C-alpha positions in Angstrom: 71.2 152.5 106.0 73.7 150.6 103.9 76.1 148.4 105.7 79.5 147.8 104.0 80.4 144.1 103.6 83.3 142.9 105.7 84.6 139.3 105.5 81.4 137.5 105.1 81.0 137.7 101.3 83.7 139.8 99.6 81.6 140.3 96.5 78.8 142.0 98.4 78.6 145.8 98.1 75.9 146.3 100.7 73.4 144.4 102.9 69.7 144.9 103.1 67.4 143.7 105.9 63.8 144.0 105.0 63.2 140.9 107.1 65.3 140.2 110.2 65.3 137.3 112.6 65.1 133.5 112.3 63.6 130.4 113.9 66.5 128.0 113.3 68.4 128.9 116.5 71.8 127.8 115.1 74.4 127.4 117.8 77.0 129.3 115.9 74.7 132.2 114.7 76.6 135.5 115.0 73.5 137.5 113.9 71.3 136.2 116.8 74.2 137.0 119.2 74.5 140.5 117.8 70.8 141.1 118.1 70.8 140.1 121.7 73.8 142.3 122.6 75.1 145.3 120.7 71.8 145.8 118.7 69.3 144.9 121.4 68.3 148.6 121.8 67.0 148.7 118.2 63.3 148.5 117.6 63.6 145.6 115.2 65.2 143.4 117.9 62.9 144.3 120.8 61.5 140.8 120.6 64.9 139.2 120.3 65.5 137.3 117.1 61.9 136.7 116.2 61.2 137.2 112.5 60.1 140.7 111.7 59.2 142.7 108.6 60.9 146.1 108.5 58.7 148.0 106.2 60.9 151.1 106.1 63.6 148.9 104.4 61.2 148.3 101.5 61.7 152.0 100.5 65.4 151.4 99.9 66.8 152.0 96.4 69.8 150.3 94.9 72.5 151.4 92.5 72.8 149.5 89.2 75.8 147.1 89.2 75.6 146.5 93.0 75.6 143.1 94.7 73.2 143.1 97.7 73.1 140.5 100.4 69.4 140.2 101.5 68.5 139.6 105.1 72.0 139.2 106.5 70.4 139.5 109.9 67.9 136.7 109.5 66.6 134.0 107.2 64.0 135.2 104.7 62.8 131.7 103.9 62.7 130.2 107.4 59.4 128.7 108.4 58.6 131.6 110.7 58.4 134.1 107.8 54.9 134.6 106.2 54.6 134.1 102.5 53.4 137.7 102.1 56.7 139.1 103.5 58.7 137.1 101.0 56.5 138.3 98.1 57.1 141.9 99.1 60.8 141.4 99.1 60.9 139.6 95.8 58.7 142.4 94.2 61.2 145.0 95.4 64.1 143.0 94.0 62.2 142.9 90.6 62.1 146.7 90.6 66.0 146.8 90.4 66.8 144.5 87.5 70.3 145.9 87.1 71.3 145.1 90.7 72.1 141.5 91.8 70.7 140.2 95.0 72.0 137.3 97.0 69.4 135.3 99.0 70.8 132.8 101.5 68.7 130.3 103.6 68.9 127.1 105.5 65.5 126.2 104.2 66.0 126.1 100.4 63.0 123.7 99.9 60.9 126.9 100.2 62.5 128.3 97.1 60.5 125.8 95.2 57.3 127.4 96.4 58.3 130.8 95.0 60.3 129.9 92.0 58.0 131.6 89.5 58.1 134.8 91.5 61.8 135.0 91.9 63.3 137.8 89.6 66.1 136.8 87.3 68.6 139.1 89.1 68.5 137.0 92.3 71.1 134.5 93.2 69.5 131.6 95.3 71.9 130.4 98.0 71.8 127.8 100.7 74.0 127.2 103.7 74.9 123.5 103.8 77.6 122.8 106.3 77.8 119.0 105.9 76.0 116.1 104.3 75.6 114.3 107.7 72.3 114.5 109.4 73.4 112.6 112.5 73.9 115.0 115.4 72.9 118.0 113.5 69.8 118.7 115.6 72.1 119.6 118.4 73.6 122.4 116.2 70.6 123.8 114.6 66.8 123.5 114.2 67.1 124.1 110.5 66.0 121.3 108.1 68.6 118.5 108.0 71.5 119.0 105.6 70.4 116.1 103.4 67.1 117.8 102.8 68.8 121.1 101.9 71.1 119.3 99.5 68.2 117.6 97.8 66.3 120.9 97.5 69.2 122.6 95.8 69.6 119.7 93.4 65.9 119.8 92.5 65.9 123.6 92.2 66.1 124.6 88.6 67.7 128.1 88.6 70.4 129.7 86.6 72.2 131.3 89.5 72.7 129.1 92.6 75.3 129.5 95.4 76.1 127.2 98.3 77.9 128.2 101.5 79.7 125.4 103.3 80.4 127.7 106.3 81.0 126.8 109.0 82.2 123.5 107.5 81.4 120.5 109.6 82.5 116.9 109.4 81.3 115.3 106.1 81.4 112.1 104.1 83.2 111.3 100.9 80.0 111.9 99.0 79.7 115.5 100.0 81.6 117.1 97.0 79.6 114.9 94.5 76.3 116.1 96.0 77.4 119.7 96.0 78.4 119.4 92.4 75.1 117.8 91.5 73.4 121.0 92.7 75.2 122.9 89.9 76.1 126.1 91.9 77.9 129.0 90.3 80.3 128.8 93.2 80.7 127.3 96.6 82.1 129.1 99.7 84.1 127.0 102.1 85.3 128.2 105.5 85.5 127.4 109.2 83.6 128.9 112.1 84.9 132.3 113.1 83.4 132.4 116.6 85.0 129.6 118.6 81.8 127.6 118.9 83.6 124.2 119.3 81.6 122.6 116.4 82.3 119.1 115.1 84.9 120.4 112.5 86.8 118.3 110.0 90.6 118.4 110.1 92.1 120.9 107.8 93.4 118.2 105.5 89.9 116.9 104.9 88.6 120.4 104.1 91.5 120.9 101.6 90.5 117.6 100.0 86.9 118.8 99.7 88.1 122.0 97.9 90.4 120.1 95.6 87.7 117.5 94.8 85.1 120.2 94.1 87.5 122.0 91.7 88.3 118.7 90.0 84.5 118.4 89.4 84.5 121.8 87.7 83.0 123.7 90.7 84.3 127.1 91.5 85.3 127.3 95.1 85.8 130.6 97.0 87.8 130.0 100.1 86.9 131.7 103.4 88.5 131.1 106.7 90.8 128.1 106.5 92.6 126.9 109.6 93.2 123.7 111.6 90.1 122.4 113.4 89.8 123.5 117.0 90.9 120.1 118.2 94.0 120.3 116.0 94.7 123.7 117.5 94.5 122.2 121.0 96.9 119.5 120.0 94.4 116.8 120.1 93.1 114.3 117.6 91.4 115.9 114.6 
């Protein structure tokens, strides 16, 4: 069943979940929370958020001109997903050359293993919330941000996207590294789920956006607000 996009990515016309679940255990993951609460009665979440191939989804057809977000309820390229599942999904994408498909992962190094199999109508995206590795292991078991940045820089692909959401504290080198990856655009936004993450002050995030635009990078703004410490009246 098609799911209409809400505030996650405004360009998306529908989501498609041929593979659900993820092994990264991100502290802020809304999808894992949803799978363990409102959606826990569904067959595909009977084992929680363990990666699963939903074969019935491989029968879906897509309208020309659409923009489909793939595996919004998981990470297709996380280490827990077998190569064969990824190959099945990429083959299905190739059958709809007039539809665009957005792939988004926290393990973009794995794109390099499948680059020859990725259809030209796929946008390869990565979530990279910061360029700081220190302390990140307490937030997620995904590969460190520096490794993700390097993978996206090394990836030679005509349509790349980066999501800096939820934005975390970063260094002054972050916009330069993002620009080096040559994305079509970068999403920037704060956590929407009150997870008390190590957020930068709003002034720093606005600086990031200005700097990226000054480097010729298109920025698509998401939720922008003061950090939770600023909202509490404390030091940013």
